[in-house]
N, C-alpha and C positions, 0 to 999 in steps of 0.2 A: 503495499499499500504506500509505503512512505516514496519507494521509488517513482511509482505511478505520479501522485503527486506532485512531486520535483519535476517529474516532465514533463507534466501538465501545464505546470507552472513557468516552465521553459516555453511552452507552445504558446501560451499566451501572452506572455510578456510583451510582442510587441503593439496588439490591441491596447493595451494596460498604459502604454506607454500615450499612445494616440488619446485614449481618454481622459489622461491627466494633464496633457496637453490642451486638450480642446477645450477644457472647464476651469485651465485657470484663468483666462481673462473675464469671463464671468463672473468669477469670484473676487477679484479684485474689484469689480465694480458696483458691490451691494454686501451689505452685512452678511457675512456668512453663518450658516449653523456648520458648525463642523460635526463631523460622525466620528466615533471613536469606537471602534470593535474592542473588547477589553475580555480579559478573565475572569472567570466566572465568581463568586460570591453570593452568600444567601441574602439578598435583599435584591431589591430593584432600585439600581441608580438612578431613574426617573421619576422614581415615588419617593424624593429623599429631603432631609431639610437643607443638605450640601448643594443640591444641584444650584439654585440661584446664587450661593457663595462663590460658586466654581466659574459660574456665567458673569458674575461680577466681578470678579479678580481676573479671568482671563480676556474679560471683552468680546466673548464669542457667545453667540448660542450655541447651547449642544445636544448631542443627541449620543445618549450610549446605548448598548445593544454588548449583552454577554454572550462568550462563547459557551456549549456545552462542557460537563469535568470532565479530565482525563485526556484519553486518547481522541476523543471526538471532537474537543476543543482545539486540541492543536491540529488536527486536520482542517477544521473551519477555517482556522488564522489561513492556511495553504490555496483551499479553494476558493476563499473570497478573492483575494489578491489574485489568484491567477485567474478567476473568471472575470476579471477588471471592473470587479463591483466596487463604488466609491467609498474608501474609508479615509481619512483625514489624519487619522492617529491610531496608531495599535497598542493596546497595553498588553504585552503579550510574555514568553518567556524566552529564557537567552538559547536555547535551543532549536523555537521557531526562528527569530533573529537571525541566526545564523544559516539556516536555510534559506530562509528570504533574501539576505543580504547577497550570498553566493550563489544565488540562480538570478541576480538582477529586480528582485522585487522590492526594492527599499530604497529610499532616496538618502543618496549621499549627504552628510548633514553637515560636514566638516565645515563649508565654506557658508552653508548658513547660517552654522554656531555663531562664525565670527562676525560675521555680520548684523545680526537679529541676535544674539544669543548672550550677551554680556554677563547676564544674572548664574546662566547654565556655565559658564564657564568658571565663574567663582566658587560655584559650588562644588564642585571638583579641584579647586587649588591646592586645598590641603592633604590631598593624597590622590596623585593622577591614575592611582594604579585603579581605581572604579572604571573613570573612563575605557582604560585599555581592556577592559571585557567584553566592552562594544565594539572595538577599533578592531579593523580586518584590512591588513596590508596598509597599515599606517591610514587608512579613511573610518571615519568614524559615521555607525549607521545606529546607532541609538543610543539611550539613553538611560544607565542604571538607577531605578530607585531602590533607595538605602532603606527599610524600615527601622534598622539600630546597625552598632557596630557592637564587635568587640563582647558579642552577645552567646551568655550559655544557656542553650534552649532543653536540654535533658538533664533529667535526675530521677532520682526514686524517691515518694514518699513511701512513708511508714506510719504505722500506728503505735505514737508516742507514750500514750496513756498505757496501752497494754507491756510495752517493753517496759515503762518504769512499775508495773507490777509485777513484773516479771524478774526484776531485782539485776536487769543489766544494761547497761551502757550505748549510745549509738556506736554502733561499729565506726573505727576509722582506718582500719585493714583489711585487706582483703580474708585475713584468717579469722579476723573479727565478725566479720560480715559471715562468712561460711559457720561460725559456730551461733551466731544469731539465726540463723536458718534454720541450722537442727535445733535448737531449742525452741522454734515456734513448733516444729515437727512434733518433737519431743512432748510439748505442754497443754498443746492446743491441737484443734480440730481444724487449724486453717488452712487453708494456700499456704505456705512459706512467703512465695514470692510468683508474683503474675505480672503479664505483660503481652504484648501483639508481637510476638515473635522472638529471638533472643539476643536483639542488639540493644542490650542493658548499660547506657554509655559510663555510669560509675562503675560497673565492673570492667570495661573496655578498657579505663583509664588505667586499670591495673597493669595492664598489659603494652601499655602504650601504641595503643590502638586507636588514632585520632583519624581516620578516613584513607588521605594521602597525607606523606610527608617527603621531605627533598632526604634521600638515606647517599651521603656520600656522592651528592650533586647531581642522583638520580630522583626522578619524580617516582614514588613506589607509593603504589594501593597497599593494604592493609593485609588484603592476601600474599603478600612477597615479603611481609617486615617479618624480624627474626621471632617473635613473641604470637606472630599469631596459630601454630599450631599449640602450643601452651594455652590459649585462652578457649582453643576448641576443646581441649583434654579436659579442663577444668568446667566448661558449659557442659559437656558430656557428664560428666560426675554427678554435678549436682543435677542434673534429669534422672541419669541413672537410682539415684538418692529418693528420689521424690520430691526434691525441695525446690524444683519449679514447676508451672503450674503444666500438668499433662497435655492442657489445651490450646498451650502459647503458640503453638504452629498454625493453629485455627481464629486463634482470638481474634477481633475486630478491636476498636477503639472503645466503642460502646460496651461491649462483653467485660474487657478487663475492669473497665472505670464501676461498671456494677457489680463487678466480683468485690471492689475494695469499699463500695458504698453500702453494700449490705452487708459487710462485715466479714465476707468469707474470705478476702485474702489480708496478710498483716504488710507485705511489702509490695509495690506496683513501678512501673518504670512509666516517667511520667513527663509531657513538656510544658512548660510554664503557662501557655495558651489553655491547658485543661483544667484550669482553676474555675470553671464554671461549675465542676463538681463538686466543690467545697460544701457549697450551701446544699446538696443532696446528703452530705456525709453530715452534716450539721441534723437536716431536717428527720432522716434515718435513727441516728445514735448521739443524741444531745450530750452523750459522756464521753464522746470521743475527742482526742487528741492527738495532732499529729505533727509533723516534721523533716526535713528532705535533707538526703543523700547526695551530692555532687559528685563527689569522686573518692576512691578508694587505693591508701595506700600499699603499694607492692612490698615484698620483705627489705627494700631499699629505701622504704618511705618517701618513693617515690610515686607520681601519677599525673596525667595529663590530660585533657579533654580538648573535644573541637570547642573552638570559638568561633561563631560563624560572624561574616562578613558583613550579614543583614541584609544583601540583596536579596530583593523577594521579587521583582518582574524588570523588565524592561519596556521604554517607549521609543516607539519605532516613528517613522514617517513611511508610508509607501507608496509606491511610484503611481496609484492609483488615488492621490490625495488631488483635492480639487486646485488646491496651491498650496505648496510646502512651506511657502514664505510666512503665510498664516498660522499653520501649526505650529512653526517653530514661536514666532510671537507669543500666542498661546502658551506654548512650554514655559517661555522664557520669563511669561508674567508671573507665571505660577514658582518657579524657581527663585522667586527674589526672595527676602526675607519677611518680608511685611505680606507677600501673598501666601507664602508657607502658613505663615502665624496666623492669617485671618484662615485659614480652612482647618487648620491640623488644629488647633486649641482655640478658635475663638476670639470673642472680643474681652478684655477685662472688665470686671464688673458681671459680667453675663454667663461666662464659662468660668471665668480663673480670676483669682486677687491676689496680691500679695502679702505673702503671711512672714516678715522679717526680712530676709535676703531671696526669697526663694516665692515662685510661683506656686499657688494647689490649686486644685480643680476644686469649683462650685457642681458637687456632682448632677444634681439633679437636672441642669440644662446641661452639661457636656455629656452625661452619659447619653442624653435623649441626641443633643445635637449633633455631635461630633463620633457617635459609635462610627460612624462607616470611614471617619476621614482619612484613615492609613490606606483606603481601598482608592480613594480619586487623587492623593497628594502627588506632587510630581519630585521635585527636590529643591535643597538648598544649601549652604554652606555645612558641613558636617558637624560643627563644633557647636552649630546652633541647632541644628538636626536633632542631635542627639537629646540635647537639654528639653526639648520641645515634646520629642517622643517619650519620653521617661514622666514627664506630665500625664499625656494621654495616655500612657498606660495606667496609672494613677488615677486618672479620673474615670476610668473603667470599672473599677469595682476596685473596693480594698482587699478583695483576695488576689485581686491581679498582680498589685502590686506588693504584696506579702511573698507569693510563688515567685514572680520574678526578681527580687532582691533577694533570697534565698537561692537560687541558683548562680547570682551571680558572682557570692563567695567565687566560683569556680576559675574566676576569670585571671588571677594571679597563674592560675596555672593551664590558661586556656592556651589552643596552638591554633592559628589559621589553617584552611587549606589549602595548598598553593593553586591549587586548580580553581578558586575562587576568584583569582584576579587573573586569569589567565583566557586567552579568547578562545571558545569552542570550535574546535575544527570539524569538518565535515565528515571524519571518520569517528572521532568521538561521538558526532551525531547519532550515528547510523548505528554505532554498537553498544554505547554506555547504556542502555537499560536492557539489553539483554543480556551482557555481560553482567550486569547486577542482580537479575534474577536466578542467572546460573548459580553465582557464588551464593545467594542466599536458599536456594535449593538445597544446595551441595552440603552448606553449614548445618542446614535444617536435619537433613538425613544421616549425619553425623552423630548428631549431637541426639535427636531419637533414637540412634542405635540400628536405624537402617543399612549405615553403611559404615564400614571401620574407618577409624583414623589414617589409616597406615595409605589410604585412598588420595591422603592428600597431593604429593609428589605428581600423580599421574592428573588429579583434576588440575592442577598449575597447569600444566603443559595443555591439557583439551580446553582450559581458560583463552592461554596465549594463541591457541591453534583457532578459537573462535571469533577473531577478531581484536583481542587480548592483544597481540605484538605490534598488530599497525598502530592501535589507538595509543599504548605505551609512547611508539617512537614520534605520535604526533606531538602527544604530550610534551615532550622532551624539547622535541623542537621546538614549541611554543615557549616554554619556560626558557627556554637559555635565549631565545629572541627578547622574552619579557627582560631579561638580567641586561641586556645591553642597550 
């Protein structure tokens, strides 16, 4: 399907270019309504309090349309541009941007940003690596949208009240964590540890597994890291002993949460945006108390976690845009500090107020009128954005801020994934998702006893032969080019 769509884009591009050229003059003569095709979320952007704010700040009327979830959404982006349908701006994914750009489906924004995007330029002055993620062969094809920087997203939540009753402390090391799981199994009928699959980040932290790393100058995935086999053996031991939920491989996010909310599970893997479940825990178990684990020390007292760059999506201008110049002017207006503040945190005295030397949210207004602000916003200088986005997280709900802050205890040991600052090449676009699934299936089979750990060497070769070798070569080339 991917090759078919890419081919279709190439065939239709001539028509798309003609469409864009034919509509540009008309757009300049009258007030435009910018048409924005966007990634999905669970609200209607055309019936949201922020729509008129976006129009006011940007200076254009707007029409938003969301694509479907998952692969269908990615295909929708490709098909819409291939068909020559007019869209002035795309809120899309990095892999989709790469496909469209390499097939001629996007406007080269380099000169347009230089002429009409001073705020966009300023937004990335503090860290040019971000704009590098949407730069291909020295030309800019998109604007990365950073939701937050240096964020630790994953951890483990546990029942602190029951831990206190049992008389043991929060585990700080992997050994202590294993002992805690065993204690839960011995003293209760609860599931010691539940989750969705087996990628418990605080456990992986003990084995120095943080996604991808630069090892002796080579960009290396976890699969080939020295302690990957040790991690796999440890997880297999836990599963065999019944210390991990037997249904972990098939658990959905809702199912694992239900097991914790109902009091059936003691430890559970969690993302900070899972905060919504905490009220359900209170309602179901008023006596419950909880706390969080971000990392577990290995035998040397070391651990490391993944620290996200915060790139949530990218914004691009397709070749089918009526007037790319107007698209950039709109984006530039929203990249200003004033525009970003207006959209993201609202107005002083209405959505927030000063409390000493910091802004604090007025919850009753900000929660309703700025709930979906993160979905709309473009970009602004990183230091400004981090402060305001922290305020937005705090304003969403007290539970949000509690979980978010707890997970950020891992920042000092956080490590960026080097891929986050690299252009996604065509080989990576083609193979990455398939290879990730291949690896996930293999680790699940080993952990659940369906395949022996001794098969790891053969699987690594299988992974390389399935496109991994070509992908590693491309990633290494991109990494070396980025260093220059």
